[in-house]
C-alpha positions in Angstrom: 0.0 0.0 0.0 2.8 2.4 0.8 4.4 1.8 -2.6 1.1 2.3 -4.4 0.6 5.6 -2.5 4.1 6.8 -3.5 3.5 6.0 -7.1 0.0 7.6 -7.0 1.3 10.9 -5.6 4.4 11.0 -7.9 2.1 10.3 -10.8 -0.3 13.1 -9.8 2.5 15.6 -9.4 4.1 14.7 -12.7 0.7 14.7 -14.3 -0.2 18.2 -13.1 3.0 19.5 -14.9 1.9 17.9 -18.1 -1.5 19.5 -17.4 0.1 22.9 -17.1 1.8 22.4 -20.5 -1.4 21.1 -22.0 -3.3 24.1 -20.5 -0.9 26.5 -22.1 -1.3 24.7 -25.5 -5.1 24.9 -25.1 -5.0 28.6 -24.3 -3.1 29.3 -27.5 -5.3 27.0 -29.5 -8.4 28.8 -28.3 -6.9 32.2 -29.1 -5.5 31.6 -32.6 -6.9 28.2 -33.6 -3.5 26.6 -34.1 -1.7 24.1 -31.8 1.7 25.3 -30.6 4.1 22.5 -31.0 6.9 24.5 -29.4 5.1 24.4 -26.0 7.4 21.7 -24.7 10.4 24.0 -25.3 8.7 26.6 -23.1 9.0 24.0 -20.3 12.7 23.4 -21.0 13.6 27.1 -21.4 11.7 28.0 -18.2 13.7 25.3 -16.4 17.0 26.8 -17.6 16.0 30.3 -16.6 15.2 29.0 -13.1 18.6 27.3 -13.1 20.3 30.5 -14.1 18.7 32.5 -11.2 19.0 29.7 -8.6 22.3 28.0 -9.4 24.4 30.5 -11.4 23.3 33.6 -9.4 22.6 31.8 -6.1 19.1 33.2 -5.5 16.3 31.5 -3.5 14.4 28.9 -5.4 11.0 30.6 -5.0 12.4 33.9 -6.2 14.0 32.1 -9.1 10.7 30.4 -10.1 8.9 33.8 -10.1 11.6 35.5 -12.1 11.8 32.6 -14.5 8.0 32.8 -15.0 8.2 36.6 -15.7 11.1 35.9 -18.1 9.0 33.3 -19.9 6.2 35.8 -20.3 8.6 38.0 -22.2 9.7 35.0 -24.2 6.1 34.1 -25.0 5.4 37.6 -26.4 8.6 37.5 -28.5 7.6 34.1 -29.8 4.2 35.4 -30.8 5.7 38.3 -32.6 8.2 36.2 -34.5 6.5 32.9 -35.1 2.8 33.7 -35.2 2.0 37.3 -36.0 3.7 37.7 -39.4 1.9 34.5 -40.5 -1.5 35.2 -38.9 -3.3 35.4 -42.2 -1.5 32.4 -43.7 -2.7 28.8 -43.6 -2.5 26.9 -40.3 0.1 24.6 -41.6 2.5 27.5 -42.2 2.1 28.6 -38.5 2.6 25.0 -37.3 5.8 24.8 -39.4 6.9 28.2 -38.0 6.4 26.9 -34.4 8.4 23.8 -35.2 11.2 25.9 -36.5 11.0 28.0 -33.3 11.3 24.8 -31.2 14.6 24.0 -33.0 15.8 27.5 -32.2 15.0 27.0 -28.5 16.8 23.7 -28.4 20.0 24.9 -30.1 19.9 28.2 -28.4 19.7 26.6 -25.0 22.5 24.3 -25.9 24.7 27.2 -26.9 23.8 29.2 -23.8 23.8 26.6 -21.1 25.6 23.7 -22.7 24.5 20.1 -23.2 25.5 18.7 -19.7 22.3 18.0 -17.7 21.8 20.3 -14.6 19.5 20.6 -11.6 18.0 23.3 -9.4 17.2 23.4 -5.7 14.0 21.8 -4.3 11.1 23.9 -3.0 10.6 21.4 -0.2 13.6 19.4 0.9 12.1 17.3 3.7 10.5 14.0 2.7 6.7 13.6 3.3 5.1 10.5 5.0 2.0 9.1 3.3 -0.8 6.9 4.5 0.2 3.3 4.4 3.9 4.0 5.3 5.0 5.4 2.0 7.5 8.3 1.8 7.9 10.7 -1.1 10.2 13.6 -1.8 8.7 16.9 -0.6 9.2 18.4 -4.1 6.2 16.2 -5.3 4.0 17.9 -2.8 5.4 21.3 -3.7 4.6 20.7 -7.4 0.9 19.9 -6.6 0.5 23.0 -4.4 2.1 25.4 -6.9 0.2 23.8 -9.8 -3.1 24.2 -7.9 -2.4 27.8 -7.2 -1.5 28.4 -10.9 -4.7 26.7 -12.1 -6.8 28.8 -9.7 -5.0 31.9 -10.8 -5.7 31.1 -14.5 -9.4 30.5 -13.7 -9.8 33.7 -11.8 -7.9 35.7 -14.5 -10.1 34.4 -17.3 -13.4 34.4 -15.5 -13.3 37.2 -13.0 -11.1 40.0 -14.6 -11.6 42.5 -17.4 -8.3 41.3 -19.0 -9.6 37.7 -19.0 -12.8 38.7 -20.6 -10.9 40.5 -23.3 -8.8 37.4 -23.9 -11.8 35.2 -24.2 -13.6 37.6 -26.5 -10.6 37.6 -28.8 -10.4 33.8 -28.7 -14.1 33.6 -29.7 -14.0 36.0 -32.6 -11.0 38.2 -33.4 -12.9 40.3 -36.0 -15.9 41.1 -33.8 -13.6 41.8 -30.9 -11.6 44.3 -33.0 -14.9 46.0 -34.1 -15.9 46.8 -30.5 -12.5 48.2 -29.7 -10.6 45.2 -28.2 -6.9 45.5 -28.9 -6.5 42.1 -30.6 -2.7 42.1 -30.8 -2.5 42.9 -27.0 -5.0 40.1 -26.2 -3.2 37.5 -28.2 0.2 38.6 -26.8 -1.2 38.3 -23.2 -2.4 34.7 -24.1 1.0 33.7 -25.4 2.7 35.3 -22.3 0.3 33.5 -19.9 0.8 30.2 -21.7 4.6 30.5 -21.6 4.6 31.6 -17.9 2.6 28.7 -16.5 4.6 26.2 -18.7 7.9 27.7 -17.7 7.1 27.3 -14.0 6.5 23.7 -14.7 10.1 23.4 -16.0 11.5 24.9 -12.8 9.3 22.6 -10.7 10.4 19.4 -12.5 14.1 20.4 -12.6 14.9 19.1 -9.1 13.5 15.7 -9.9 14.8 15.2 -13.5 17.9 16.6 -15.0 17.5 19.6 -17.2 18.6 19.2 -20.8 17.9 20.8 -24.1 15.9 17.9 -25.5 13.4 17.3 -22.6 10.9 19.7 -24.1 10.1 17.4 -27.1 9.1 14.5 -24.9 7.1 16.6 -22.5 5.3 18.3 -25.4 4.4 15.0 -26.9 2.9 13.8 -23.6 1.0 17.1 -23.2 -0.4 16.8 -26.6 -1.7 13.3 -25.7 -3.2 14.8 -22.6 -5.1 17.4 -24.7 -6.5 14.7 -27.0 -7.5 12.5 -24.1 -9.1 15.5 -22.3 -10.7 17.0 -25.4 -9.5 19.8 -27.7 -10.3 23.3 -26.5 -11.1 22.3 -23.0 -8.9 23.7 -20.2 -10.3 21.3 -17.6 -9.9 18.4 -20.1 -6.2 19.4 -20.5 -5.7 19.2 -16.7 -7.5 15.8 -16.4 -5.7 14.5 -19.4 -2.4 15.5 -17.9 -3.2 13.7 -14.6 -4.1 10.5 -16.6 -0.9 10.7 -18.6 1.2 11.2 -15.4 -0.5 8.2 -13.6 -0.1 5.9 -16.7 3.6 6.9 -17.0 4.5 6.3 -13.4 2.5 3.1 -12.9 3.5 1.7 -16.3 7.1 2.4 -15.6 6.9 0.8 -12.2 5.0 -2.4 -13.1 5.8 -2.9 -16.8 8.9 -1.1 -18.1 10.2 2.5 -18.2 11.2 1.8 -21.8 7.6 1.6 -22.9 6.1 4.5 -20.9 5.4 6.6 -24.0 4.0 3.6 -25.8 1.6 2.9 -22.9 0.4 6.5 -22.9 -0.5 6.3 -26.6 -2.2 3.0 -26.0 -4.4 4.7 -23.5 -4.9 7.6 -26.0 -6.1 5.1 -28.6 -8.5 3.4 -26.2 -10.0 6.8 -25.2 -10.4 7.8 -28.9 -12.1 4.5 -29.6 -14.6 4.9 -26.8 -15.0 8.7 -26.9 -13.4 10.3 -30.1 -14.1 13.9 -29.0 -12.2 13.4 -25.7 -13.4 13.3 -22.1 -14.4 17.0 -22.0 -15.4 17.9 -25.5 -15.8 21.5 -26.5 -19.0 22.2 -28.4 -18.1 24.2 -31.5 -20.7 25.6 -33.9 -20.5 27.9 -36.9 -21.3 31.5 -36.2 -24.0 33.1 -38.4 
């Protein structure tokens, strides 16, 4: 029982990070109608920014996480201006290819800046945590779930309870009509990209104490987050979070009881099963043509 509880908690904490990545991808998808396949690199780059503040400059890990998140907000806006905005009237495939090219820039840029040797950062919680049944987990797993819950609550309150959030949602629903009533579309889209990069970048800083940071980790994390989106349902924020939790649990339990070699295979087997039973995902978003 203790081992099962350990695996369950570690699966949940890993899953919420995938959920944060998936949430960021969904926010961009809802805003511009295109999936951002460079989202995993936001995780990697945010982790390296946290490493810079924490290990290279010697600052507190919480301050490093906050500064890394702010830095990723700037990176998100720059990414929007360079990879999306010039191609906003082009076909979706052109924007997707642009995002893939940007992901290569992130990978090689991080390798040139920080090198190819894996690195780590400090933990938010150092002390181990005892679980029911006698299990013990690293305190970082608990810290990940707490920080992720705060971030998800923040995103909900921002989108549903603030004027800026309503502007972002109006732009996501219809850019033309939003611009006709005076909504600054470019500002709204830039805010969406910044928010997406910020919450994903924090995920990189939270995972860094558990897994070594390297310039290729974003690709694998992005693939798992995409699987989470498909499982949860395209366009659904709550679906992205639930899908991330499912992916995290499948990854951890599959690695423990089957093989760590086939973790990604197991995730996609679950994805196929979900698509066979419910092709639109667990939380499907109803989409209809506007008159």
